[in-house]
RODO-2510 file (C-alpha; in nm, 4 decimals, decimal comma):
residues 641
     n   res          X          Y          Z
     1     x    11,1197     5,3588     4,5774
     2     x    10,9945     4,9667     4,5744
     3     x    11,0939     4,7235     4,8040
     4     x    11,1557     4,3700     4,7159
     5     x    11,1518     4,0345     4,8900
     6     x    11,2610     3,7250     4,7035
     7     x    11,1935     3,8947     4,3883
     8     x    10,8319     3,9882     4,5021
     9     x    10,7585     4,3364     4,5480
    10     x    10,6002     4,4519     4,8804
    11     x    10,4293     4,7963     4,9296
    12     x    10,3856     5,0101     5,2492
    13     x    10,0561     5,1833     5,1792
    14     x     9,9769     5,4928     5,4295
    15     x     9,6652     5,7149     5,4950
    16     x     9,6714     6,0748     5,4319
    17     x     9,4300     6,3686     5,5264
    18     x     9,5210     6,7002     5,4057
    19     x     9,7558     6,8216     5,1757
    20     x     9,9789     6,9619     5,4720
    21     x     9,9887     6,6241     5,6086
    22     x    10,0611     6,4488     5,2624
    23     x    10,3993     6,7123     5,2462
    24     x    10,5448     6,5454     5,5452
    25     x    10,3926     6,2134     5,5435
    26     x    10,5383     6,1181     5,1435
    27     x    10,8954     6,2025     5,2949
    28     x    10,8445     5,8951     5,5551
    29     x    10,9966     5,5277     5,4822
    30     x    10,6035     5,4665     5,2923
    31     x    10,6204     5,3514     4,9350
    32     x    10,2488     5,4715     4,8450
    33     x     9,9861     5,7161     4,9753
    34     x     9,6291     5,7320     4,9715
    35     x     9,4081     5,9789     5,0088
    36     x     9,0563     6,1163     4,9192
    37     x     8,9294     6,4199     4,6796
    38     x     8,6879     6,6811     4,7677
    39     x     8,3726     6,4402     4,6653
    40     x     8,2772     6,0993     4,6422
    41     x     8,4960     5,8901     4,9145
    42     x     8,4508     5,7600     5,2458
    43     x     8,5843     6,0533     5,4683
    44     x     8,3153     6,3234     5,4045
    45     x     8,2317     6,3774     5,8020
    46     x     8,5419     6,5875     5,9307
    47     x     8,5585     6,9770     5,7700
    48     x     8,9063     7,0515     5,6153
    49     x     9,0187     6,6883     5,5253
    50     x     9,0548     6,5825     5,1881
    51     x     9,2453     6,7164     4,9338
    52     x     9,1234     6,9871     4,6432
    53     x     9,2062     6,9477     4,2895
    54     x     9,4897     7,1734     4,2861
    55     x     9,6436     6,9685     4,5707
    56     x     9,5851     6,6680     4,3741
    57     x     9,7921     6,7785     4,0980
    58     x    10,0239     6,8702     4,2808
    59     x    10,0779     6,5926     4,5445
    60     x    10,0896     6,3560     4,2399
    61     x    10,4142     6,5398     4,1220
    62     x    10,5643     6,5640     4,4441
    63     x    10,4949     6,1770     4,4933
    64     x    10,6192     6,0471     4,1609
    65     x    10,9635     6,2672     4,1792
    66     x    11,0146     6,0843     4,5032
    67     x    10,9316     5,7569     4,3010
    68     x    10,6123     5,6751     4,5011
    69     x    10,2625     5,6391     4,3943
    70     x     9,9146     5,7733     4,4881
    71     x     9,5812     5,6062     4,5141
    72     x     9,3068     5,8217     4,5266
    73     x     8,9905     5,7105     4,6796
    74     x     8,6523     5,7269     4,5034
    75     x     8,4645     5,4852     4,7497
    76     x     8,1328     5,5816     4,8650
    77     x     7,8193     5,4355     4,6853
    78     x     7,6981     5,7095     4,4376
    79     x     7,3444     5,8486     4,3691
    80     x     7,1809     5,9330     4,0773
    81     x     7,3180     6,2784     4,1184
    82     x     7,6586     6,1836     4,2405
    83     x     7,6766     5,9864     3,9055
    84     x     7,6790     6,3066     3,7166
    85     x     7,9387     6,4495     3,9314
    86     x     8,1681     6,1465     3,9005
    87     x     8,1571     6,1640     3,5525
    88     x     8,3809     6,5226     3,5615
    89     x     8,5760     6,3938     3,8390
    90     x     8,6858     6,1037     3,7200
    91     x     8,7700     6,2623     3,4017
    92     x     8,9807     6,5063     3,5889
    93     x     9,1342     6,2087     3,7545
    94     x     9,2309     6,0491     3,4417
    95     x     9,3933     6,3425     3,3340
    96     x     9,5797     6,4106     3,6552
    97     x     9,7214     6,0520     3,6509
    98     x     9,7050     5,9046     4,0188
    99     x     9,8575     5,5395     4,0107
   100     x     9,5086     5,3629     4,0921
   101     x     9,1585     5,4593     4,2028
   102     x     9,0319     5,2651     4,5209
   103     x     8,6285     5,2215     4,4294
   104     x     8,3512     5,0681     4,5855
   105     x     8,0647     5,1113     4,3655
   106     x     8,0087     4,9122     4,0217
   107     x     7,9147     5,2534     3,8507
   108     x     8,2663     5,3794     3,8417
   109     x     8,3912     5,0429     3,6486
   110     x     8,1134     5,1340     3,4143
   111     x     8,1865     5,5024     3,3881
   112     x     8,5429     5,4455     3,3029
   113     x     8,4715     5,2063     3,0474
   114     x     8,1656     5,4195     2,8757
   115     x     8,4155     5,6992     2,9222
   116     x     8,7339     5,5267     2,7654
   117     x     8,9430     5,6448     3,0658
   118     x     9,2626     5,4336     3,1684
   119     x     9,3200     5,5017     3,4907
   120     x     9,3672     5,2035     3,7118
   121     x     9,1409     5,0671     3,9476
   122     x     9,1627     4,9010     4,2821
   123     x     8,8591     4,7369     4,4625
   124     x     8,8010     4,8809     4,7876
   125     x     8,7522     4,6725     5,1320
   126     x     8,3944     4,8074     5,0905
   127     x     8,3427     4,5516     4,8111
   128     x     8,3722     4,2736     5,0778
   129     x     8,5796     4,0659     4,8507
   130     x     8,5928     3,7291     4,9982
   131     x     8,6269     3,4586     4,7352
   132     x     8,8174     3,3460     4,4181
   133     x     8,5038     3,4092     4,2001
   134     x     8,4724     3,7387     4,3119
   135     x     8,8461     3,8699     4,2140
   136     x     8,7932     3,6665     3,8750
   137     x     8,5064     3,8690     3,8133
   138     x     8,6853     4,2050     3,9378
   139     x     8,9618     4,1007     3,6957
   140     x     8,7233     4,0679     3,4113
   141     x     8,5774     4,3946     3,4725
   142     x     8,9316     4,5647     3,4481
   143     x     9,0131     4,5891     3,8231
   144     x     9,3678     4,5544     3,8975
   145     x     9,3935     4,5276     4,2556
   146     x     9,1715     4,3803     4,5175
   147     x     9,1837     4,4925     4,9068
   148     x     9,0700     4,2159     5,1222
   149     x     8,8017     4,1272     5,3277
   150     x     8,8847     4,2530     5,6585
   151     x     8,7734     3,9067     5,8002
   152     x     9,0054     3,7376     5,5550
   153     x     9,2839     3,5406     5,7580
   154     x     9,6446     3,5311     5,5690
   155     x     9,6238     3,1647     5,4652
   156     x     9,3023     3,2398     5,2873
   157     x     9,4611     3,5499     5,1284
   158     x     9,7722     3,3470     5,0402
   159     x     9,5347     3,0916     4,8639
   160     x     9,3439     3,3384     4,6773
   161     x     9,6461     3,5230     4,5808
   162     x     9,8107     3,2171     4,4432
   163     x     9,5433     3,1201     4,2262
   164     x     9,3982     3,4331     4,0755
   165     x     9,7482     3,5814     4,0187
   166     x     9,5660     3,9043     4,1301
   167     x     9,7626     4,1874     4,3592
   168     x     9,6065     4,1692     4,6970
   169     x     9,6214     4,5002     4,9546
   170     x     9,5658     4,3993     5,3304
   171     x     9,4922     4,5996     5,6522
   172     x     9,7970     4,5774     5,8756
   173     x     9,7126     4,8634     6,1181
   174     x     9,4562     5,0642     6,2397
   175     x     9,0528     5,0967     6,3186
   176     x     8,8540     4,7978     6,2029
   177     x     8,4906     4,7498     6,1834
   178     x     8,3397     4,4680     6,3570
   179     x     8,0766     4,4554     6,0545
   180     x     8,1493     4,2906     5,7403
   181     x     8,2528     4,5387     5,4730
   182     x     7,9346     4,7699     5,3422
   183     x     7,7128     4,5329     5,5465
   184     x     7,6030     4,7851     5,8312
   185     x     7,3148     4,9550     5,7417
   186     x     7,2588     5,0799     6,1034
   187     x     7,3448     5,4630     6,0841
   188     x     7,1719     5,4909     5,7500
   189     x     6,8360     5,3335     5,9025
   190     x     6,8577     5,5368     6,2133
   191     x     7,0146     5,8782     6,1161
   192     x     7,0120     5,8789     5,7150
   193     x     7,3654     5,8565     5,7534
   194     x     7,4993     5,5945     5,5441
   195     x     7,8142     5,4273     5,6196
   196     x     7,8701     5,3444     5,2275
   197     x     7,8476     5,6720     5,1445
   198     x     8,1041     5,8034     5,4077
   199     x     7,8954     5,9218     5,6759
   200     x     7,8917     5,6663     5,9565
   201     x     7,7525     5,7526     6,2878
   202     x     7,9298     5,4661     6,4708
   203     x     7,6720     5,3007     6,6374
   204     x     7,9118     4,9987     6,6684
   205     x     8,0900     5,1719     6,9649
   206     x     7,7735     5,2777     7,1714
   207     x     7,7370     5,1294     7,5435
   208     x     7,5280     4,7940     7,4777
   209     x     7,4286     4,5542     7,7506
   210     x     7,3212     4,1876     7,6122
   211     x     7,0338     4,0232     7,7314
   212     x     6,9477     3,6475     7,6922
   213     x     6,7182     3,3761     7,8517
   214     x     6,6235     3,6116     8,1301
   215     x     7,0030     3,7248     8,2216
   216     x     7,1783     4,0757     8,1568
   217     x     7,5313     4,0747     8,0914
   218     x     7,8035     4,3200     8,1416
   219     x     7,9366     4,3754     7,7950
   220     x     7,9870     4,7591     7,8090
   221     x     8,0772     4,7989     7,4229
   222     x     8,0454     4,4647     7,2692
   223     x     8,0874     4,5658     6,9204
   224     x     8,3972     4,8433     6,9596
   225     x     8,7065     4,6110     6,8113
   226     x     9,0535     4,7183     6,8868
   227     x     9,2973     4,8328     6,6631
   228     x     9,4653     4,6287     6,3608
   229     x     9,8196     4,5597     6,5033
   230     x    10,0742     4,3307     6,2734
   231     x    10,3957     4,5158     6,3176
   232     x    10,5117     4,1834     6,4623
   233     x    10,4009     3,9569     6,2043
   234     x    10,5754     4,1407     5,8970
   235     x    10,7150     3,7762     5,8019
   236     x    10,4070     3,6336     5,7788
   237     x    10,2659     3,8926     5,5924
   238     x    10,5265     3,8965     5,3344
   239     x    10,5294     3,5219     5,3392
   240     x    10,1425     3,4981     5,2548
   241     x    10,1935     3,6935     4,9453
   242     x     9,9905     3,9950     5,0181
   243     x    10,1380     4,3022     4,7558
   244     x    10,0436     4,5766     4,9723
   245     x    10,0473     4,6172     5,3666
   246     x     9,7969     4,9128     5,4325
   247     x     9,7581     5,1338     5,7201
   248     x     9,4119     5,2702     5,7998
   249     x     9,3387     5,6281     5,9240
   250     x     9,2963     5,9189     5,6805
   251     x     9,1746     6,1121     5,9603
   252     x     9,5257     6,0767     6,2272
   253     x     9,7702     6,3816     6,2270
   254     x    10,0624     6,4343     6,0569
   255     x    10,3072     6,3364     6,3623
   256     x    10,0976     5,9818     6,4488
   257     x    10,1035     5,8667     6,0623
   258     x    10,4455     5,9431     6,0091
   259     x    10,5812     5,7424     6,3345
   260     x    10,3671     5,4267     6,1962
   261     x    10,4883     5,4846     5,8576
   262     x    10,8632     5,5055     5,9555
   263     x    10,7932     5,2549     6,2416
   264     x    10,6675     4,9898     5,9792
   265     x    10,9240     5,0588     5,6596
   266     x    11,2223     5,0629     5,8835
   267     x    11,0971     4,6955     6,0230
   268     x    11,0221     4,5903     5,6370
   269     x    11,3508     4,7130     5,5405
   270     x    11,5276     4,5351     5,8354
   271     x    11,3370     4,1961     5,7608
   272     x    11,4496     4,2257     5,3954
   273     x    11,8283     4,3124     5,4835
   274     x    11,8335     4,0295     5,7294
   275     x    11,5251     3,7921     5,7683
   276     x    11,6908     3,5023     5,9772
   277     x    11,8168     3,7868     6,2643
   278     x    11,4982     4,0050     6,2224
   279     x    11,3903     4,1194     6,5731
   280     x    10,9874     4,1649     6,5329
   281     x    10,9566     4,4139     6,8452
   282     x    11,1919     4,7153     6,7929
   283     x    10,9248     4,9678     6,7957
   284     x    10,6584     4,7816     6,9666
   285     x    10,6786     4,9390     7,2812
   286     x    10,6542     5,2901     7,0836
   287     x    10,3243     5,1637     6,9082
   288     x    10,1842     5,0469     7,2266
   289     x    10,2498     5,4051     7,3592
   290     x    10,0947     5,5856     7,1049
   291     x     9,8057     5,3491     7,0181
   292     x     9,4527     5,5056     7,0099
   293     x     9,2784     5,1761     7,1187
   294     x     9,4132     4,8381     7,2119
   295     x     9,5873     4,6067     6,9720
   296     x     9,4665     4,3082     6,8233
   297     x     9,5940     4,0689     6,4900
   298     x     9,2075     4,0585     6,4112
   299     x     9,1210     3,8000     6,1646
   300     x     9,4929     3,7549     6,0201
   301     x     9,5593     3,3998     6,2077
   302     x     9,2035     3,3166     6,2727
   303     x     8,8627     3,4095     6,4250
   304     x     8,9521     3,6541     6,7370
   305     x     8,6387     3,6196     6,9564
   306     x     8,5791     3,8489     7,2588
   307     x     9,0028     3,8932     7,2275
   308     x     8,9022     4,1389     6,9505
   309     x     8,6831     4,3608     7,1428
   310     x     8,8463     4,6736     7,3004
   311     x     8,8269     4,8074     7,6653
   312     x     8,9890     5,1355     7,6555
   313     x     8,8385     5,4983     7,6401
   314     x     8,8882     5,5196     7,2876
   315     x     8,6844     5,2433     7,2233
   316     x     8,3721     5,4187     7,2612
   317     x     8,2544     5,6173     6,9874
   318     x     8,4264     5,9456     7,0739
   319     x     8,6564     6,1651     6,8231
   320     x     8,9961     6,1453     6,9810
   321     x     9,1005     6,5753     6,9355
   322     x     8,7669     6,6599     7,1081
   323     x     8,6516     6,4021     7,3536
   324     x     8,3032     6,4392     7,1772
   325     x     8,0941     6,1285     7,0320
   326     x     7,9896     6,0457     6,7066
   327     x     7,6413     5,9602     6,8259
   328     x     7,4479     5,8208     7,1393
   329     x     7,1947     5,5548     7,1337
   330     x     6,8962     5,6458     6,9556
   331     x     6,5898     5,4795     6,8713
   332     x     6,4589     5,3957     6,5265
   333     x     6,1956     5,6482     6,4192
   334     x     5,8565     5,5783     6,4660
   335     x     5,6339     5,5646     6,1467
   336     x     5,3993     5,8371     6,1359
   337     x     5,0773     5,9428     5,9690
   338     x     5,2070     6,3154     5,8993
   339     x     5,5310     6,1431     5,7525
   340     x     5,3583     5,9013     5,5571
   341     x     5,1485     6,1654     5,3802
   342     x     5,4551     6,3741     5,3087
   343     x     5,6257     6,0430     5,1209
   344     x     5,3426     5,9370     4,9665
   345     x     5,2907     6,2950     4,8099
   346     x     5,6363     6,3121     4,6922
   347     x     5,6584     5,9582     4,5539
   348     x     5,3094     6,0524     4,3678
   349     x     5,5109     6,3146     4,1637
   350     x     5,7128     6,0405     4,0068
   351     x     5,4141     5,8384     3,8621
   352     x     5,4598     5,6637     3,5242
   353     x     5,2042     5,4816     3,3118
   354     x     5,1988     5,1233     3,4367
   355     x     4,9888     4,8086     3,3926
   356     x     5,1836     4,5155     3,5795
   357     x     5,0463     4,4148     3,9012
   358     x     5,3159     4,3965     4,1379
   359     x     5,3856     4,1076     4,2679
   360     x     5,4604     3,9574     4,6488
   361     x     5,8141     3,7677     4,7711
   362     x     5,8815     3,6087     5,0994
   363     x     6,2270     3,5254     5,2634
   364     x     6,1626     3,2139     5,5160
   365     x     6,4059     3,0510     5,7616
   366     x     6,1865     2,7280     5,7836
   367     x     5,9748     2,4343     5,6507
   368     x     5,6391     2,5469     5,8273
   369     x     5,6901     2,9335     5,7395
   370     x     5,7726     2,8114     5,3592
   371     x     5,4279     2,6161     5,3805
   372     x     5,2359     2,9157     5,5132
   373     x     5,3619     3,1377     5,2122
   374     x     5,2878     2,8576     4,9506
   375     x     4,9319     2,8113     5,0935
   376     x     4,8776     3,1792     5,0761
   377     x     4,9733     3,1556     4,6873
   378     x     5,2715     3,4192     4,6902
   379     x     5,4461     3,4994     4,3587
   380     x     5,7805     3,4538     4,5086
   381     x     5,9532     3,2206     4,7709
   382     x     6,3011     3,2802     4,8773
   383     x     6,4550     2,9893     5,0968
   384     x     6,7172     3,1790     5,3371
   385     x     7,0767     3,1035     5,2681
   386     x     7,1537     3,1596     5,6148
   387     x     6,9270     3,0366     5,8337
   388     x     6,8979     3,1484     6,1885
   389     x     6,9511     2,8986     6,4983
   390     x     6,7476     2,7127     6,6081
   391     x     6,6372     2,6391     6,2522
   392     x     6,8182     2,4330     6,0319
   393     x     6,9347     2,4538     5,6836
   394     x     6,6991     2,3662     5,3935
   395     x     6,7990     2,0497     5,2565
   396     x     6,7788     1,8858     4,9078
   397     x     6,4762     1,6818     5,0469
   398     x     6,3250     2,0029     5,1770
   399     x     6,3250     2,1852     4,8033
   400     x     6,2052     1,8791     4,6704
   401     x     5,8812     1,8936     4,8902
   402     x     5,8146     2,2319     4,8716
   403     x     5,8897     2,1640     4,4586
   404     x     5,5807     1,9521     4,4719
   405     x     5,3505     2,1802     4,6279
   406     x     5,4506     2,5294     4,5079
   407     x     5,1841     2,5601     4,2543
   408     x     5,2246     2,9005     4,0888
   409     x     5,4609     3,0115     4,3067
   410     x     5,8109     3,0821     4,2129
   411     x     6,0648     2,8903     4,4300
   412     x     6,4198     2,9998     4,4971
   413     x     6,7443     2,8777     4,6752
   414     x     6,9187     3,1532     4,8875
   415     x     7,2676     3,1850     4,8651
   416     x     7,4680     3,2533     5,1845
   417     x     7,5387     3,6557     5,1758
   418     x     7,9165     3,5417     5,2537
   419     x     8,0647     3,2358     5,0483
   420     x     8,3652     3,0926     5,0909
   421     x     8,5343     2,8069     4,8798
   422     x     8,3800     2,5022     5,0661
   423     x     8,0299     2,6710     4,9984
   424     x     8,0688     2,6936     4,6480
   425     x     8,1602     2,3322     4,6376
   426     x     7,8901     2,2533     4,8047
   427     x     7,6385     2,4624     4,6025
   428     x     7,8256     2,3398     4,2827
   429     x     7,7163     1,9774     4,3997
   430     x     7,3837     2,0513     4,4848
   431     x     7,3044     2,2610     4,1546
   432     x     7,4961     2,0101     3,9237
   433     x     7,3523     1,6869     4,0698
   434     x     7,0476     1,7077     3,8434
   435     x     6,7614     1,9854     3,8041
   436     x     6,6360     2,1284     4,0997
   437     x     6,2222     2,2271     4,1040
   438     x     6,3421     2,5618     4,1701
   439     x     6,2803     2,8839     3,9608
   440     x     6,5887     3,0638     4,0047
   441     x     6,8782     3,1671     4,2819
   442     x     6,9086     3,4600     4,5257
   443     x     7,2297     3,5772     4,4902
   444     x     7,4270     3,7705     4,7685
   445     x     7,7707     3,8610     4,5865
   446     x     7,9346     3,9210     4,2753
   447     x     8,1451     3,5795     4,2771
   448     x     7,7957     3,3953     4,3090
   449     x     7,6771     3,6111     3,9936
   450     x     7,9789     3,4775     3,7935
   451     x     7,9457     3,0906     3,9081
   452     x     7,6428     3,0534     3,8171
   453     x     7,4970     3,2585     3,5373
   454     x     7,5262     2,9812     3,3347
   455     x     7,3718     2,7009     3,5225
   456     x     7,0390     2,7617     3,3867
   457     x     6,8755     2,9155     3,7076
   458     x     6,7915     3,2709     3,6726
   459     x     6,9022     3,5176     3,9330
   460     x     6,7535     3,7837     4,1611
   461     x     7,0325     3,9900     4,3339
   462     x     6,9696     4,0265     4,6862
   463     x     6,9459     4,3804     4,9007
   464     x     7,3367     4,3538     5,0367
   465     x     7,4711     4,3714     4,6645
   466     x     7,3911     4,7547     4,7320
   467     x     7,3112     4,8673     4,4019
   468     x     7,2083     5,2324     4,4610
   469     x     7,2496     5,3894     4,0909
   470     x     7,1206     5,2880     3,7556
   471     x     7,4701     5,2509     3,6046
   472     x     7,5616     5,0008     3,8656
   473     x     7,1995     4,8396     3,7690
   474     x     7,2719     4,8312     3,4294
   475     x     7,5835     4,6462     3,4826
   476     x     7,4756     4,3882     3,6849
   477     x     7,2155     4,3513     3,4629
   478     x     7,4761     4,2814     3,1810
   479     x     7,6424     4,0006     3,4422
   480     x     7,3272     3,8183     3,4315
   481     x     7,0469     3,9222     3,7451
   482     x     6,6672     3,8955     3,5886
   483     x     6,5737     4,1320     3,8948
   484     x     6,7363     4,3389     4,1518
   485     x     6,6499     4,4560     4,5295
   486     x     6,7048     4,8179     4,6031
   487     x     6,9586     4,8968     4,8479
   488     x     6,7978     4,8986     5,1792
   489     x     7,0192     5,2189     5,2581
   490     x     6,7813     5,4950     4,9412
   491     x     6,6747     5,7773     5,1186
   492     x     6,3286     5,9000     4,9254
   493     x     6,4986     6,1545     4,7317
   494     x     6,7567     5,8790     4,5802
   495     x     6,4744     5,6037     4,5429
   496     x     6,2683     5,8220     4,3109
   497     x     6,5507     5,8613     4,0823
   498     x     6,6752     5,5373     4,0780
   499     x     6,3775     5,3838     4,0019
   500     x     6,3293     5,5581     3,6975
   501     x     6,6833     5,4925     3,5608
   502     x     6,7174     5,1079     3,6540
   503     x     6,7036     4,8574     3,3503
   504     x     6,6186     4,5349     3,5608
   505     x     6,2580     4,5053     3,7240
   506     x     6,2667     4,6175     4,1047
   507     x     6,2260     4,4501     4,4272
   508     x     6,2029     4,6488     4,7338
   509     x     6,1926     4,5008     5,0966
   510     x     5,8641     4,6473     5,2560
   511     x     5,8252     4,4743     5,5665
   512     x     5,9805     4,2746     5,8639
   513     x     6,3027     4,2993     6,0284
   514     x     6,6166     4,2722     5,7846
   515     x     6,9798     4,3055     5,9039
   516     x     7,1586     4,6021     5,9969
   517     x     7,4921     4,4268     6,0986
   518     x     7,6166     4,1420     5,9541
   519     x     7,9307     4,0014     6,1201
   520     x     8,1360     3,7182     6,1870
   521     x     8,2017     3,8408     6,5486
   522     x     8,0088     3,6275     6,7817
   523     x     7,8236     3,8103     6,9973
   524     x     7,6639     3,4907     7,1600
   525     x     8,0254     3,4396     7,3157
   526     x     7,9854     3,7045     7,5554
   527     x     7,6673     3,4867     7,7313
   528     x     7,9060     3,2007     7,7268
   529     x     8,2110     3,3357     7,9227
   530     x     8,0732     3,5985     8,0841
   531     x     7,8807     3,5954     8,4624
   532     x     7,5615     3,7570     8,4527
   533     x     7,4981     4,1139     8,6229
   534     x     7,1354     4,0939     8,6613
   535     x     6,7638     3,9427     8,5522
   536     x     6,5481     4,1051     8,2957
   537     x     6,3143     3,9701     8,0820
   538     x     6,3546     4,0745     7,6796
   539     x     6,0529     4,2980     7,6076
   540     x     5,9422     4,2057     7,2579
   541     x     6,1205     3,8936     7,1543
   542     x     6,1111     3,5494     7,3734
   543     x     6,4178     3,5097     7,6072
   544     x     6,6115     3,2956     7,4006
   545     x     6,6884     3,5421     7,1596
   546     x     6,9815     3,7427     7,2365
   547     x     6,8984     4,1243     7,2290
   548     x     7,1258     4,4405     7,2132
   549     x     7,0034     4,6790     7,4482
   550     x     7,0427     5,0498     7,5543
   551     x     6,8234     5,3023     7,7070
   552     x     6,6318     5,3474     7,3736
   553     x     6,5517     4,9934     7,2396
   554     x     6,6566     4,6393     7,2128
   555     x     6,7839     4,5132     6,8534
   556     x     6,7434     4,1186     6,8604
   557     x     7,0564     3,9600     6,7258
   558     x     7,0257     3,5825     6,5575
   559     x     7,3248     3,3478     6,4742
   560     x     7,3083     3,1607     6,1630
   561     x     7,4375     2,8188     6,0882
   562     x     7,7392     2,9534     5,9640
   563     x     7,8270     3,0974     6,3107
   564     x     7,7724     3,4693     6,1768
   565     x     7,5557     3,7243     6,3467
   566     x     7,2460     3,8899     6,2118
   567     x     7,1751     4,2604     6,4270
   568     x     6,8220     4,3155     6,3244
   569     x     6,5531     4,6240     6,3497
   570     x     6,4153     4,6700     6,6852
   571     x     6,0862     4,7861     6,5467
   572     x     5,9648     4,6630     6,1786
   573     x     5,9783     4,7981     5,8581
   574     x     5,6558     4,8470     5,7092
   575     x     5,6142     5,0358     5,3785
   576     x     5,2438     4,9488     5,3623
   577     x     5,0772     5,2824     5,3281
   578     x     5,2778     5,3628     5,0414
   579     x     5,2386     5,0373     4,8163
   580     x     5,0185     5,2452     4,5623
   581     x     5,2811     5,5382     4,5036
   582     x     5,5451     5,2622     4,4653
   583     x     5,3682     5,0723     4,2219
   584     x     5,2996     5,3929     4,0474
   585     x     5,6646     5,4685     3,9904
   586     x     5,7692     5,1127     3,8822
   587     x     5,8264     4,8529     4,1488
   588     x     5,7416     4,5037     4,0421
   589     x     5,7743     4,2880     4,3508
   590     x     5,7678     4,4072     4,7257
   591     x     5,9146     4,1481     5,0056
   592     x     5,8436     4,0257     5,3132
   593     x     6,1398     3,9503     5,5387
   594     x     5,9863     3,6580     5,7249
   595     x     6,2350     3,4683     5,9112
   596     x     6,1705     3,5779     6,2614
   597     x     5,7914     3,5385     6,2626
   598     x     5,5844     3,2733     6,3887
   599     x     5,3605     3,0995     6,1057
   600     x     5,0683     3,2839     6,2404
   601     x     5,2319     3,6315     6,2566
   602     x     5,3673     3,5722     5,8765
   603     x     4,9728     3,4498     5,7822
   604     x     4,8604     3,7960     5,9088
   605     x     5,1379     3,9958     5,7271
   606     x     5,1177     3,8091     5,4114
   607     x     4,7305     3,8360     5,3719
   608     x     4,7733     4,2294     5,4927
   609     x     4,9949     4,2832     5,1983
   610     x     4,7804     4,0530     4,9518
   611     x     4,4915     4,2801     4,9969
   612     x     4,6788     4,6007     4,9680
   613     x     4,8211     4,5095     4,6418
   614     x     4,5032     4,3555     4,4923
   615     x     4,2870     4,6812     4,6383
   616     x     4,0571     4,4734     4,8505
   617     x     4,1875     4,6312     5,1778
   618     x     3,8901     4,7769     5,3576
   619     x     4,0610     4,9104     5,6541
   620     x     4,0621     5,2767     5,7127
   621     x     4,3882     5,2979     5,9194
   622     x     4,7203     5,3112     5,7177
   623     x     4,8105     4,9700     5,8398
   624     x     4,5497     4,7702     5,7213
   625     x     4,4630     4,7048     6,0778
   626     x     4,8042     4,5181     6,1194
   627     x     4,9506     4,5446     6,4748
   628     x     5,3043     4,5492     6,5127
   629     x     5,4829     4,2075     6,6576
   630     x     5,7908     4,4269     6,7797
   631     x     5,8640     4,7542     6,9286
   632     x     5,6619     4,9200     6,6644
   633     x     5,6750     5,0148     6,2904
   634     x     5,9444     5,2146     6,1020
   635     x     6,0039     5,3892     5,7733
   636     x     6,3850     5,2850     5,8294
   637     x     6,5937     5,4929     5,5640
   638     x     6,3184     5,6139     5,3211
   639     x     6,2105     5,8528     5,5877
   640     x     6,5064     6,0775     5,5325
   641     x     6,5563     6,3103     5,2527
***
């Protein structure tokens, strides 16, 4: 079965949760289905869902007999143990013959190359593909289709598709995240349940209040977005050149998915048959009546703002079938002496001979912080590419000034986490206009690695590359990284096994308030259009900082120069008590996230870590006499097994 409009194929792709659901859905008006197998996919939370090996084989036979396609999701991040399991699973899938695998972890690409497999590969939405260079890089690695970033508008998708020639897949209906794909670490840091490994506890659907400037705003669920609904915009989807129209919902029941598939499939057929006389609204009432949340076109036609936030009951973190909640507001765990001792003991088992003295890196948000870091002689200084307001981005003159006074410190220009074509134009001009006095680039996405690997500047991989295993690290080494930052979601068990297999020098974020969520959704808009319902000062940060508040704590939110929001830890990450053990297992660089500190606060943190690294720490307590600036200290995801 295939659909064509002006000679271009259009595919309606629908989700399947179980084999019983598959048998009904495959008979609907879809062109293709996608589902997960028993392991290594992003829907591992619900018992009884996903297909067995035997069911996968049977499903493929049924679908192909009907002329329809099947894509299997192998789309979570792999631990070292998962890599070994993946070898056998991928070999089985290659023999079974699905039409493609949908993948997130770069290790899958490396395994397929290493094992000589031939199964086609599609890049998952969790790869957060958002620029042309990323598409080119994935094409070079053998990917044949890209699922675009959820925040991509149709005009951008059209441009990238035309310029790259790559097949693009676009979500047209269902549950969306408010956070950029693979850039949400809240669940892993609070519960040890990684959203990038299929175990998200949905902190985006907690009941929050927003505080700013001493006022409380009635925001309820400010991160809980509406469902995507593009039924009435199929002509625009087709005109944009999207190949595959994807419906979300592998956890939905049979009748609901069949209803969606038939409504969308029938509408596509009507448009192909008579585009001029096409009625956009034939099944709109049915779809609205059976919706799980309210509807939005999300980012398809531009940034949606607060109109994208859901106000219905299902917008909270509740299961549809039982009414039970995914999770309730939960505080970040406090660093405890007992847990620290346990972690130190377990890390010491992995000790390896090393003579290299670890180095200290600091990321800063402004020139005053940069001068403090240089004054104290840190080995690596990162100038943030996402500068928090009210500070402004580092200018060329700033970089040149720091270059004159940096001494032995290596100076790096950080790139924005999200880079659009305009960003590449700007950095091309900056980096191509004569040699800057920098020692490298801190790169944040696969496209930037491809673009600047021949620039003459060494490349350091930032944490949001989500490098979780040695195979993935090896692939990035081959692409040009000289050092990489360990995934912030590493649990202790995975951390120890990964460090022994990485081919690259490793950096770990050991202190500060890293971003738990990174989003285009502007939380500050709530304070600009809503009337406050009360007055209350922030507890740990100044009142001009926006915070998301529950009864369990307050998370500060900063907006960068691109208008994107970064939700940070409520507590400060602190690995100071375990530095000796981390050094013993081969960590070569420790990073302080210093962007939110005052100059004096940053000075104290840097000095404390320098004393610890040099072995001159004469304080008896675990934290070297250092006192938390915010709500306390936490070990983040490393405290979980």
